[in-house]
C-alpha positions in Angstrom: -8.2 -14.2 -18.1 -6.9 -12.9 -21.4 -3.9 -14.2 -23.4 -1.7 -11.2 -22.5 -1.9 -12.2 -18.8 -1.3 -15.9 -19.5 1.6 -15.3 -21.9 5.1 -15.9 -20.8 6.3 -12.6 -22.2 3.3 -10.6 -21.0 5.6 -7.8 -19.8 7.0 -6.9 -23.2 6.1 -3.5 -24.5 5.8 -3.2 -28.3 7.2 0.4 -28.5 9.7 0.1 -25.6 12.1 2.1 -27.7 10.0 5.2 -27.0 10.4 4.9 -23.2 13.2 6.7 -21.5 14.8 4.6 -18.8 14.7 3.9 -16.0 10.9 3.9 -16.0 8.0 2.6 -14.0 5.5 0.5 -15.9 1.9 -0.2 -14.7 -0.1 -3.0 -16.5 -3.7 -1.9 -16.3 -5.3 -5.1 -17.4 -3.4 -7.0 -14.7 -4.3 -4.4 -12.1 -8.0 -4.8 -13.0 -7.7 -8.6 -12.7 -6.1 -8.2 -9.2 -9.0 -6.0 -8.1 -11.4 -8.7 -9.3 -9.5 -11.4 -7.5 -9.6 -9.4 -4.3 -13.3 -8.9 -4.5 -13.9 -12.6 -5.0 -11.8 -13.3 -1.9 -14.3 -11.7 0.5 -18.1 -12.2 1.0 -18.9 -8.4 1.2 -17.0 -5.8 -0.8 -18.1 -3.1 1.7 -15.6 -4.8 4.2 -12.7 -3.9 1.9 -10.6 -0.8 2.9 -7.5 -1.0 0.6 -4.4 0.9 1.5 -3.3 3.3 -1.3 0.4 3.6 -0.2 1.4 1.0 -2.8 0.1 2.7 -6.0 -0.3 6.4 -4.9 -2.2 7.4 -8.0 -5.7 8.5 -8.9 -6.1 6.1 -11.8 -5.7 2.9 -9.8 -8.0 4.4 -7.1 -10.7 5.0 -9.7 -10.4 1.4 -11.0 -11.2 0.3 -7.4 -14.1 2.7 -7.1 -15.5 1.4 -10.4 -15.3 -2.0 -9.0 -17.5 -1.0 -6.1 -14.9 -0.4 -3.4 -15.8 2.8 -1.4 -13.6 2.7 1.7 -9.9 3.4 1.6 -6.9 3.8 3.9 -3.8 5.9 3.5 -0.7 7.0 5.4 -0.1 10.7 4.4 -2.0 13.9 3.9 -1.1 13.9 0.2 -2.6 10.4 -0.2 -5.7 11.5 1.7 -6.0 14.5 -0.7 -5.6 12.2 -3.7 -8.5 10.1 -2.4 -10.5 13.3 -1.8 -9.9 14.3 -5.4 -11.3 11.0 -6.5 -14.5 11.6 -4.4 -13.9 8.6 -2.3 -16.8 8.4 0.3 -14.8 7.1 3.3 -11.1 7.9 3.9 -9.0 6.7 6.9 -5.7 8.5 7.4 -4.0 5.6 9.2 -1.7 8.0 11.0 -1.8 10.1 14.1 -1.6 13.7 13.0 0.4 16.2 15.0 1.0 20.0 14.7 0.4 21.3 11.2 -0.9 17.9 10.0 -4.0 18.4 12.1 -4.7 21.7 10.4 -4.1 20.1 7.0 -6.5 17.4 7.8 -9.2 19.9 8.7 -8.5 21.7 5.4 -9.2 18.5 3.6 -12.4 18.0 5.5 -13.5 21.5 4.4 -12.4 21.1 0.7 -13.9 17.7 0.2 -17.2 17.7 2.0 -18.5 14.7 0.1 -15.8 12.5 1.7 -15.8 11.4 5.3 -12.3 11.6 6.8 -11.0 9.9 10.0 -7.6 9.3 11.5 -5.8 7.5 14.4 -5.0 8.3 18.0 -3.2 6.4 20.7 -2.8 8.9 23.6 -4.7 11.5 25.5 -2.3 14.4 24.5 -3.0 13.8 20.8 -6.7 13.3 21.5 -6.9 16.7 23.1 -4.9 18.4 20.4 -7.1 17.0 17.6 -10.3 17.7 19.5 -9.3 21.3 20.2 -8.5 21.9 16.6 -11.8 20.4 15.5 -13.8 22.5 17.9 -11.9 25.7 16.9 -12.8 24.8 13.2 -16.4 24.0 14.1 -16.1 20.5 12.7 -16.0 16.9 13.9 -13.1 14.5 13.3 -13.6 10.8 13.3 -11.0 8.9 15.3 -10.0 5.3 15.4 -8.1 4.0 18.5 -4.8 2.8 17.2 -4.0 -0.5 18.9 -0.5 -2.0 19.2 -1.0 -5.7 18.5 2.7 -6.5 18.2 4.1 -4.2 15.6 5.5 -2.0 18.5 5.6 1.1 16.3 2.6 3.1 17.4 -0.6 2.3 19.2 -1.8 1.4 22.7 -1.9 -2.2 23.7 -5.4 -3.7 24.1 -6.3 -3.6 27.8 -7.6 -1.4 30.5 -5.7 1.7 29.3 -7.1 1.3 25.8 -10.6 0.8 27.2 -10.2 4.1 29.1 -8.9 6.0 26.2 -11.7 4.7 23.9 -14.2 5.9 26.5 -12.6 9.4 26.3 -13.0 9.3 22.5 -16.7 8.5 22.9 -17.2 11.5 25.3 -14.9 14.1 23.7 -16.6 17.1 22.0 -15.3 17.6 18.5 -14.6 13.9 18.1 -16.6 11.1 16.5 -15.4 7.7 17.9 -15.1 5.2 15.0 -13.5 2.1 16.4 -10.2 0.2 16.5 -7.3 0.1 14.0 -4.9 -2.8 14.3 -2.0 -3.1 11.9 0.1 -6.3 12.2 3.0 -5.6 9.9 5.2 -7.8 12.1 3.3 -10.9 10.9 4.9 -11.9 7.7 5.9 -15.6 8.1 6.0 -17.5 4.8 4.0 -20.3 6.5 0.2 -19.6 6.2 -0.3 -21.7 9.3 2.1 -19.6 11.4 0.4 -16.3 10.1 -3.1 -17.7 10.8 -2.1 -18.7 14.4 -0.7 -15.2 15.1 -3.8 -13.6 13.7 -6.0 -15.8 15.9 -4.2 -14.3 19.0 -4.7 -10.8 17.7 -8.4 -11.4 17.0 -8.8 -12.7 20.5 -7.5 -9.5 22.0 -9.5 -7.3 19.6 -12.8 -9.1 20.3 -12.2 -9.0 24.1 -11.7 -5.3 24.0 -14.7 -4.8 21.8 -16.8 -6.8 24.2 -15.6 -4.7 27.1 -16.5 -1.6 25.2 -20.0 -2.9 24.6 -20.5 -3.8 28.3 -19.7 -0.2 29.2 -22.4 1.0 26.8 -19.8 2.8 24.6 -20.1 3.2 20.8 -19.7 -0.2 19.2 -16.3 -0.1 17.4 -15.7 -0.7 13.7 -12.5 -2.8 13.6 -10.0 -2.2 10.7 -7.3 -4.9 10.8 -4.4 -6.4 9.0 -2.4 -5.8 5.8 -1.7 -7.9 2.8 0.2 -10.9 4.4 -2.6 -11.6 6.9 -5.6 -10.4 4.7 -7.0 -13.9 3.9 -7.5 -14.7 7.6 -9.2 -11.4 8.4 -11.3 -11.8 5.3 -12.9 -14.9 6.9 -14.1 -12.7 9.9 -17.4 -11.2 8.8 -17.2 -8.4 11.5 -14.0 -6.8 10.3 -12.8 -4.3 7.7 -9.7 -5.5 5.9 -7.0 -3.3 4.5 -4.6 -5.0 2.0 -2.6 -2.7 -0.3 0.1 -4.5 -2.2 -2.4 -6.8 -4.0 -3.0 -4.2 -6.7 0.5 -4.3 -8.1 2.1 -7.3 -6.2 5.9 -7.8 -6.2 8.6 -10.4 -6.2 8.8 -10.3 -2.4 5.2 -11.2 -1.8 5.1 -13.5 -4.8 7.8 -15.6 -3.2 6.6 -15.3 0.4 2.8 -15.7 0.2 2.2 -18.3 -2.5 -1.4 -18.9 -1.3 -2.4 -15.4 -2.5 -2.9 -15.6 -6.3 -2.3 -12.1 -7.5 -0.5 -11.0 -10.7 2.6 -8.9 -10.7 1.4 -5.7 -12.4 4.2 -3.2 -12.0 7.8 -3.4 -13.4 10.8 -1.1 -13.8 12.3 -0.9 -17.3 16.0 -0.4 -17.6 18.7 -0.5 -20.3 22.2 -1.9 -20.6 24.4 1.2 -20.7 27.9 -0.4 -20.3 29.7 -3.7 -20.8 32.6 -3.2 -18.4 34.1 -6.7 -18.5 33.4 -10.0 -20.2 30.8 -11.1 -17.7 29.8 -7.7 -16.2 27.1 -5.4 -17.5 25.8 -2.1 -16.1 22.2 -0.9 -16.3 20.6 2.5 -15.4 18.7 1.2 -12.3 20.3 2.8 -9.3 19.1 3.5 -5.8 16.9 6.2 -7.2 15.0 3.8 -9.5 14.2 0.7 -7.4 13.8 0.3 -3.6 17.2 -0.4 -2.1 16.4 -1.2 1.5 17.0 -5.0 1.1 20.3 -6.7 0.5 21.7 -6.5 -3.0 20.2 -9.8 -4.2 16.8 -8.9 -2.9 16.0 -5.7 -4.8 15.0 -6.6 -8.3 14.5 -9.7 -10.5 14.8 -9.5 -14.3 12.0 -11.4 -16.0 13.8 -11.5 -19.4 17.2 -12.2 -17.8 16.7 -14.4 -14.7 20.4 -15.5 -14.6 21.7 -12.0 -13.9 23.2 -11.6 -10.4 23.5 -8.2 -8.7 27.1 -7.2 -7.8 26.8 -3.5 -6.8 24.4 -0.6 -6.9 24.9 3.2 -6.6 22.6 6.2 -7.1 22.2 5.8 -10.9 23.8 2.4 -11.8 23.3 -1.3 -11.1 26.2 -3.6 -11.9 25.3 -7.2 -12.8 27.2 -10.5 -13.3 26.1 -12.2 -16.5 26.9 -15.8 -17.6 29.9 -16.6 -19.7 29.2 -16.1 -23.4 26.2 -13.9 -22.8 24.7 -12.0 -25.7 23.8 -8.7 -24.0 24.4 -5.5 -26.0 24.4 -1.8 -25.3 20.8 -0.6 -25.4 19.2 -3.9 -24.5 16.0 -3.5 -22.5 15.5 -5.4 -19.3 12.2 -5.7 -17.4 12.7 -5.8 -13.7 10.3 -7.0 -11.1 10.9 -5.1 -7.8 11.2 -7.1 -4.6 9.4 -4.3 -2.8 7.1 -2.3 -5.0 5.7 0.3 -2.5 8.9 2.3 -2.0 9.8 1.7 -5.7 6.6 3.5 -6.9 7.4 6.4 -4.6 10.7 7.0 -6.6 8.8 7.9 -9.8 6.8 11.0 -10.8 4.8 8.9 -13.4 4.1 5.4 -14.4 3.8 4.3 -18.1 0.4 2.6 -18.4 0.6 -0.5 -20.6 -2.5 -2.3 -22.0 -2.2 -5.5 -24.0 1.5 -4.8 -24.6 1.0 -1.3 -25.9 1.7 2.0 -24.2 -1.6 3.7 -23.5 -0.8 6.8 -21.4 1.0 8.1 -18.4 -0.4 8.0 -14.8 1.0 10.5 -12.4 2.1 9.2 -9.1 0.4 12.2 -7.6 0.7 11.4 -3.9 4.4 10.5 -3.9 5.0 14.1 -2.9 4.5 15.3 0.7 2.0 17.9 -0.6 -0.4 18.2 -3.5 -2.4 21.3 -2.7 -3.0 21.2 1.1 
């Protein structure tokens, strides 16, 4: 690993004065290193299906493609289109489309014939709607059965009803049955042992359902499971596809919670001191619109070059901070903030400034932050 990544001040940008604030910074060399670490954590790269909801841009996707990753997962039609624009071979829309979204998915299938698209389903009504649209368009849509393994957000619980619905997928004209999708976002204990124990229970239910499917002579399911917190445990299972996402950029939340995963923080927000309101209070231009604000005040951003600052208040365009007595902050000082939750933070920006070895290289458009690109 190069000196820039080892250096204590790796985040500093030589020409930061040219960057308007607030700004999103991506550190390409660290992203490349994270992709390399991910590949080393699994025996077969073909089992990787990274989720692009974290970075939402073509350039990071292309870095993964260059590293030999060919399967991807996404949450929106715009993210799926971004992947199509990158000529990704295998694209899973990890969402159950309804209404116009089905038509948009079919439009993607037509526009990007070199990419294989699939999506999720958890009920017969949606299955029929997707199948009818596929038949009317004279195409076939790949479907994964969305399984509820404890998230209680979408999906059908593994069991007899799931077995019946999967059988319908296998027999439905216009549909290509792909397998099972199981997202376990509810498993985020800081203890690796607790997470591994919960994953073991999920795996038991997935393998049981798979065995029941095979006994009935149905299409053997591909299983796509997990997210970043549980990725290491699914990676040990040679029969599964794994779909981490945050690994590419990492953040303060995951850095603190999942210390067994050795990824580099690779995305920051740059902000400036714009007001010194009291002796120990400073204000920076990092409001709700510039860093994810769903967590409590103290769990939104951590300043790498000012770790003693404490958040007092935040509004749309401002962040008020408590500084130590006798601090030396001045108007215009640049602060480098590490977001606690990077995924929704990235979605707040149109572009990211790409930094390589401490120098600004270019801008990367966060192209799929929007609800629509072309389709």
